[in-house]
C-alpha positions, 0 to 999 in steps of 0.5 A, a space after each residue: 803703797 803710796 799714802 798721801 795728803 795734800 792741801 790745795 787753796 780754793 780761787 777767792 769767790 769760787 766756793 759755790 763752784 766747788 759745791 758744784 764740783 763736789 756735788 758732780 763727783 758725788 753724782 757720778 760716784 760709779 764713773 769716778 770709782 772706775 777712773 780711780 781702779 784704772 789709776 790703782 787708787 785704793 782710797 782718794 778723799 777730799 775734805 774742805 776747810 775754811 781758814 780766815 778768808 781762804 777755803 783749802 781742799 785736802 786731797 788724801 789717797 792710798 794707792 798702789 806703787 804702781 798707780 798713776 794716770 792711765 791713758 786708758 781712763 781718759 773720760 768726760 769724768 776726767 775732763 770735767 774733773 780737770 776743768 773744775 781744778 782749773 776754775 777752782 784752785 789757786 795755782 799761786 798758793 804751792 800746794 802742801 803735802 803734809 808729813 806722813 808720820 804713821 800709816 795704820 793699816 790692818 795687815 789683811 787690807 795690806 795684804 788684799 792691796 798688795 795683791 791687787 797692785 
């Protein structure tokens, strides 16, 4: 099981577009969840923060060791999501993977996840 938290910086002036992006994901949650299921992603959460003049998005995810982007799940949700990504994420900022210190998942959930990998 892979548990990750990664920090990305938003391009200057793109806050309103990020608002639109997050609204798009929330409004199309059923299709988003189908995509996650195809990637064997148990949990994916996007969090947002502003430090000084810069805005950041944090991706938290719990994914099967056998997960990954499924070629079969190339749909309009993925395409639109990637368009927002390209327009909003600052590629000059090196994404930062935070170090995993402790993973607290109850055994019954861990067992469930391992049987659905």
